[in-house]
C-alpha positions as CSV (number, residue, x, y, z in Angstrom):
1,M,-12.5,-10.0,-7.4
2,D,-13.6,-12.5,-4.8
3,E,-10.3,-14.3,-5.3
4,N,-8.4,-11.1,-4.4
5,R,-10.7,-10.7,-1.3
6,E,-9.8,-14.2,-0.2
7,L,-6.1,-13.7,-0.9
8,R,-6.2,-10.4,1.1
9,K,-7.8,-12.2,4.0
10,Q,-5.0,-14.8,3.9
11,L,-2.4,-12.1,3.8
12,M,-3.9,-10.0,6.6
13,P,-1.4,-11.1,9.3
14,A,1.5,-9.9,7.1
15,L,-0.4,-6.7,6.2
16,E,-1.1,-6.0,9.9
17,S,2.5,-6.6,10.7
18,K,3.7,-4.1,8.1
19,Y,1.0,-1.6,9.3
20,D,2.3,-1.9,12.9
21,E,5.9,-1.5,11.7
22,F,5.1,1.7,9.8
23,R,3.1,3.1,12.7
24,L,6.1,2.4,15.1
25,L,8.3,4.3,12.7
26,G,6.0,7.3,12.9
27,Y,4.0,6.9,9.7
28,T,0.7,7.6,11.4
29,Q,-1.3,8.0,8.2
30,V,-0.7,4.5,7.0
31,T,-3.7,2.3,6.4
32,I,-4.0,-1.4,5.5
33,D,-6.1,-0.4,2.5
34,G,-3.3,2.0,1.4
35,L,-0.7,-0.8,1.9
36,W,-2.8,-3.2,-0.2
37,E,-3.2,-0.6,-3.0
38,C,0.5,0.2,-3.0
39,L,1.5,-3.5,-3.2
40,C,-1.1,-4.2,-6.0
41,A,0.2,-1.1,-8.0
42,R,3.9,-1.4,-7.4
43,K,4.9,-5.0,-6.7
44,W,2.1,-7.2,-8.1
45,K,0.8,-5.3,-11.1
46,R,-0.3,-8.3,-13.2
47,E,1.4,-11.2,-11.5
48,L,-0.7,-11.4,-8.3
49,A,-2.4,-14.6,-9.3
50,E,0.9,-16.2,-10.5
51,K,2.8,-15.7,-7.2
52,K,2.9,-18.2,-4.4
53,L,1.7,-17.2,-0.9
54,H,5.2,-17.1,0.6
55,E,6.3,-14.7,-2.2
56,L,3.4,-12.4,-1.5
57,V,4.2,-12.4,2.2
58,S,7.8,-11.6,1.4
59,D,6.8,-8.7,-0.9
60,I,4.6,-7.3,2.0
61,L,7.4,-7.6,4.6
62,S,10.0,-6.1,2.3
63,L,7.9,-3.0,1.4
64,S,9.9,0.0,2.6
65,P,8.5,3.3,4.0
66,G,10.1,5.1,1.0
67,E,8.3,2.9,-1.5
68,Y,5.0,3.5,0.3
69,M,5.5,7.2,0.5
70,A,6.5,7.4,-3.2
71,F,3.3,5.6,-4.0
72,L,1.2,8.0,-1.9
73,T,2.9,11.0,-3.5
74,M,2.3,9.7,-7.0
75,R,-1.3,8.9,-6.2
76,S,-1.9,12.4,-4.8
77,Y,-0.3,13.9,-8.0
78,K,-2.6,11.9,-10.1
79,Q,-5.6,12.9,-8.1
80,Q,-4.6,16.5,-8.4
81,A,-4.1,16.2,-12.1
82,S,-7.6,14.7,-12.5
83,G,-9.2,17.4,-10.4
84,G,-9.1,15.6,-7.1
85,E,-8.3,17.1,-3.7
86,D,-6.0,20.1,-3.3
87,L,-2.4,18.8,-3.4
88,E,-1.4,20.9,-0.4
89,S,-4.1,19.4,1.8
90,V,-3.1,15.9,0.6
91,L,0.5,16.5,1.5
92,K,-0.5,17.9,4.9
93,E,-2.4,14.8,5.5
94,L,0.6,12.6,4.6
95,L,2.9,14.5,6.9
């Protein structure tokens, strides 16, 4: 876990850049933690340790708003199915 923390620290400039990009595009609910979770779940599943730093940066910078929103939607569905927050309130938060 400490390895992931160190890696995240190294990747923070790229994460902040993507965060700023999404905010400029009007995605006001985006968070750096959310971006990290999305990337770990969608792009890096098991290969995080195997990728080179430049590949990870490329993955961050190529993340599209559609991919991120799909991740958030699926996460909210899973929370709803497991008795999490009310789906309607989660969707209002996203929009």
